[in-house]
N, C-alpha and C positions, 0 to 999 in steps of 0.2 A: 580527574575530571574526564579524561579521555576514556578510561576504563569504564566509568559509570555510563557515559554516553553509549559506548559499545554494548554494555549490558542492556540498556534500554532498547537499543536497536535490535539486539538479539531476541529480547522478550517479545517485542511487537512482531518481529518476523515469525517466531514460532506460533504466536497467537493467530496471525493471519494464515499461516500454513495449516494450523489445526482446524481452522474454520473454512478450509477449502478455497482460500482466496488466491494463494500464490503457489506456483510450482517451483519456486526457488527459495533459498534461505540465505541468511547473512552469516558468514563465517566469522566467529569471534577472534580467532587467532590471525587470520589473513586480512580481515576487514573488507572482504569482497563478497559479491553475490555469486552463488553457485546454483546451477540448475539441478533438479532432482527428478528422475523419472518416476520414483515411488510417490513423490508428492503430486505429480501429475495424475497418476492413476487414483490416488486417494481423493484428489479434488473432484474427479468425476463421480466417484461413489458417494462422497459426502454431499455434493450438490443434489444428486438424485434423492438421497434420503431426506434432505431438508425440504425440497419442493414437495415430496410425497407427504410428509408430516404436515406441511402447511395446507395442502389441499384437503387432507383429512380433517384438520381443524376447521377449515371453511365449511366442509360438508356437515360436520357435527353441529356447528353453529347455525347453519341454515335449517337443519332438522329441528333444532331447538326453537328457532324463530317461527317455524310453521305451526308450532304447538303452544305458542305463548297465549296468555289470557288477553281478553279484549281490553282489560284495564291498563295494559302496558302501552307505552307510546310506540306506535308503529314507525313514526318518523325517527325516533331514537334508534330503533332496531335496524332500520334501513341505513342510517348513518354509520352504525357500527359495522354493518356488512360492507359499506363503501370503504371504511377505514381498512378492514382486512383485505379488501381487493387492492387497495393501494400498497399494502404490505407485500402482496404477491407481485404487483408490478415492480416494486422496489427490488424484490428478490430477483426477478427476471433481468432487471437492469444490472444488478450486481453480477449475475452469472454471465451476461453478455460481455461485461467489462473484463471479467477474469478469464474468459475463454478466447474472445476475439482480440482483446487488447493486451494480452499478457506480454508479448514481446515489446510493445511500446512502453509499458510500465517498467519492464526490466531495463530498457535502454535509458529511460529518464533517471532511474535510481543509479545506474552505473555512471552516467554523466555527472550527476550530483556528487557521487563519491569521488570521482576523478577531480572535479573542481575543488572539493574540500581538501583533498590531498595536495593539489597544486598550490592552493592558498596557504596551507600550512608550511609548505616548502619555501614560499616567498616571504613568509613572516607576517601575513595579513591575519589579524586576530580581531574578531568582533568585540564590541564593547561589552563589559561585564553585565551591565544593566540589561542589554538586549538579550544576552545569553540566558540570564535568569528569567526574563519574561517568556521566552520561547520554552525554556525548561519547565516552567510552571504550567504553561498551556498543554504541553505534551504529557506531563505527569497527571494532569486533570482528567485524562482519558481513563486512567486506571480506576478511579472511583465510579465512573459510569458503568464499567464492567461489573463491579461489585454490586452496584445498584440494580443492574439487570438480573443478576443472580437472586438478589433479595426479592425482586418483583416476581420472578418466576415461582419461587418457593411460596411466596404469599398468595399468589393467584391459585395455585393448586391446593393450598390449605383452606381457602375460603370459597372454593368453587361451589360447594354444596349450598352455602348461604346465598350465593349469587344466583342460584337456580340452575347451574350447569351440572349435568351428570356425565361430563366428559372431561378429559385432561386438557390443559392449555399447552398444546405442543408448539409453543412459539419461542422457546429458549434458543434453539439452534439457529432459527431464522434470524432472530434479533442479534445474536452474536455474529452471524455472517454479515449482516448489514453494518454492525459496528466495526467489523474487520475491514471491509472495503472503505468505510469512512475513515478509519485509522490510517489506511494506506495513503489516501488523499491528504489527510491532515499531516502525515509525516513528510510527504513530498513538499507541501507548501511550507512547512517549518524549515526544511532543508534549503529551500529556495531563499527564504528570508535570511537565514544564517550566512549562506554563501554571498548574498547581496551585501550584507553588512560587512563581511570580510573585504569584499572588493571596494566598498566605500572607504574603509580604513586605508587600503592601499592607494586609492585615488587621492585621498587627503595627503598621504605621505609624499606622493610623487609631485603634486601640484602646489600644495600650500606650504611645504617645508622647503629646505634648501635644495636647489637643483642638483640632480644626480648626473654622473657622466653618461649613463645609458638611459636617460629619462625618456627619450622618444621610444626606444624599444620596449621599455616597461609599460608605457602608455598604450602602445599598439597591442601588447599582450593583454592588458586589462580590457581594452575595447572588445577583443575577441571573446574574452570570458564573459563580459557583460552581455554580448549578443547571444552567447550560448544559453545564459540564464533566461533571457527574454524568450528565446525559442522554446525552452523547456516549459515556461509558463504557458505559452500558447498551446503547446502539445498537451499539457495537463488539462486545459479547458476543453480540448477536442476529445481526449480520452474519457473524461469524467462528466461530460455534458449530460448524458442520459441519467447517470446516477445522481447528479446534483439536482436535476429537474425533478426527479421522483422524490428526492429528499425535501425540496421546497414545498411541493404539493402536499406531501404527507404532513409536514409541519403545520401548514395552514389548516388542513383538515383536523388535526389534533386540537388546535386552538378553537376551531369552530365547535367541535363536540364538547369540549370542556366548558366553553362559554355558554352554550345552550343549556347544559345541565345545571350550571350555577344559577342562571336566570330561572330555570324551571323550578329549582328547589327553593330559592329565596323569594321568588315573586309569584309562585303558583298558589293555588287554593289550599293545598295540603302537601305535606312531605311524608312520603311512605318510606319504609325501610328499603324497598326495592330501589327507589330513586337514589338513596344514599349509597347503596352498593354499586349502582350504575355509575355514579360520580366517582366512587373509589376505583372502579374498573377502568374508566376512561382516564383518570388521573395517573394511575400507575403504568398504563400502557403508553401514555403520551409524554411522561415526565422526562424520560431519558432522551428521546429525540429533541425535545425542546431545550434541555440543558446542553446537549451537543451543539445545537444551533447557536447558542450564545458563544461557545468557544470558537466555532467556525467563523462567526461574524467578526469576532475580535481578530482572528488571524487574517482573514481576507481584507479587513480594513487596514491591517498593517502592510499587506502586499500592495494595496492601492497607493500608499504613500512612499513606496521605495523609489519610484522613478523621480518624484518631485525633489526628494532629498539629493539625489545624484545631480539633477539639473542645477540645484543651488550651488553645489560644490564646483561644478564646471564654470558657472557664471562668476564665482568669486575669484577664480584663478586669473591673474593678470601678470604682465611683464614676462611672458614666457618667450622662448626662442621661436624663430620664425616657423620652423618645421613643426615644433610642438603646438604652436598656435594654429597652424593649418589643420593638424590632426584633431585638435579640440573642436574646431569649427565643424569638421566632418562628423565627429562624435556627437556634437549637439544636434546636427541634422538627423542622425540616426535615432537619437532619443526623442526627437520632436514628434515623429509619426508612429511611435510604438508605445506600448503601455504594459503594465504588470497587473492589470485588473483581472479578477476571476469572474468570468462571464459564462452564462448558460445560454447556448445557442446564439450568442452575440446580442441577446436582448436584455437579460437581467444581470446586473452587477451585484454579486453577493458581498454586501458590506452592511454597516449599521444603518444606512439610509433605507435599505430594503425592509428593515424591521417595521418602519412606519407604514409602508405599503401593505405588508402582511397583516399588521394589526387592523388596518382599515378594512381589508377584505374579511377578516374574522368578525369584526364588529357588525358589518352590514349583513353578512350571511347569517349570523346568529339572530339578528333582528328578523330576518326573513323566516327563519325556522320557527321563531316564537309566534309570528303572525300565522304561519301555516298550521301550527299545532296549538292554537290558542284555546280551543274548546277543551282539549284534553288536559290542559294545565289547570 
C-alpha cells in the first residue's frame, strides 16, 4: 500500500512538473521533495507557451465572432467570449500561484510529509474506510485527465462542423489548470489523512488504558494538531485566487449550458448550429463541473474534521489532573479555530455552496432568456 501511494504521489508530481506547476519533484526512493533548477526554467518556458497559445485562441475566436451571421445569437457568442476570458484569468491565477507562492507550497508539502512520517513512527494509522475514501477521490482525478484528452481530440475533429477554421489550442491550458487543482486537491487529501491518523492517536491516548507518558504524548499530539490547522489556513491563503477563479468559472459554465438547453428545447426552432453550440459548451464545461463535485466532497470532509476531534475530547473523563488541564487548554485552542476551506474568508467551499451556485445559475439563465427572447 505504501509503494502504491508513493507511485501515485510520483505520478502526480511528474504531471504537475510537466505542466509547469512545480519546480520540485517527489523522490520515489527517498520519499522527500527535491528542488530542480531545470524544472524552474522549464516552468517559465512552458507558462509562456501556454499563455501565448491561449491568447492566440482568443484572437482567432474573436475574429470568428466578428464575421458570424446575423442568425446566430450574439448573446451566446459574447458569453462564450466571457468564458474564455475567465479561462485566461484562471491561467493568470495559476501562474501567480506557481511563481509567487512556490516556496509556501513546498513548505506545506514538506510539513505534511514530516507529519505523515512522525505519525507512522508513533503507530497512528487512519481507519481503512477513510483511506479507501480518500484513495478513490484521488484516483478519480485520473479519468478527468483522460476526459480532457478526449475532449481536445473531439473538438479538433469537429471544428469544421462547428464553423471554426482554427485549431482549439486549449489542451495545454486546461492541463495546467488541472495540474494546479490537483496540487490543491492532493494537499487537502493529505491534511485529511494526517488528521485521521492524529484522531486515532488521540483515541488511543484518552479512551483506552492510561499510559505512563500520557501527558507527553498528548502535548505532542496538540502540537501536531496545531501544525495541521496552520497548514489548512496557509492553504486557504495560497490558493484563494485560484479557488475564486475556479468558482466563478464553474458558475459561468452552468449558466452557458443552462441557457443553451432552454434555447434548444423551448425555442421556436432547433438548428444544427444550436446543437453544436450545446455540444461545444458541454464538452468545455464538463471537466470543471466534475472536478467541482470531487472538490466539494473533499472540502465537506475537511469541514467535519474539527467537530469529530471535539467529540473525542468531550468523551474523555477521569483523567489525571495535569492531563485534564492540558485537555482544557486543547479544547480552548480548538474552540476558536477551524478547518474550513474558505475563499477570501467569505465563501466556504462545501456542499452547501452548491445550492447558492445553482440559484445564481438559474436566475442568470432566466435573465439571458429574457434578454435574447426575440432571437429564440
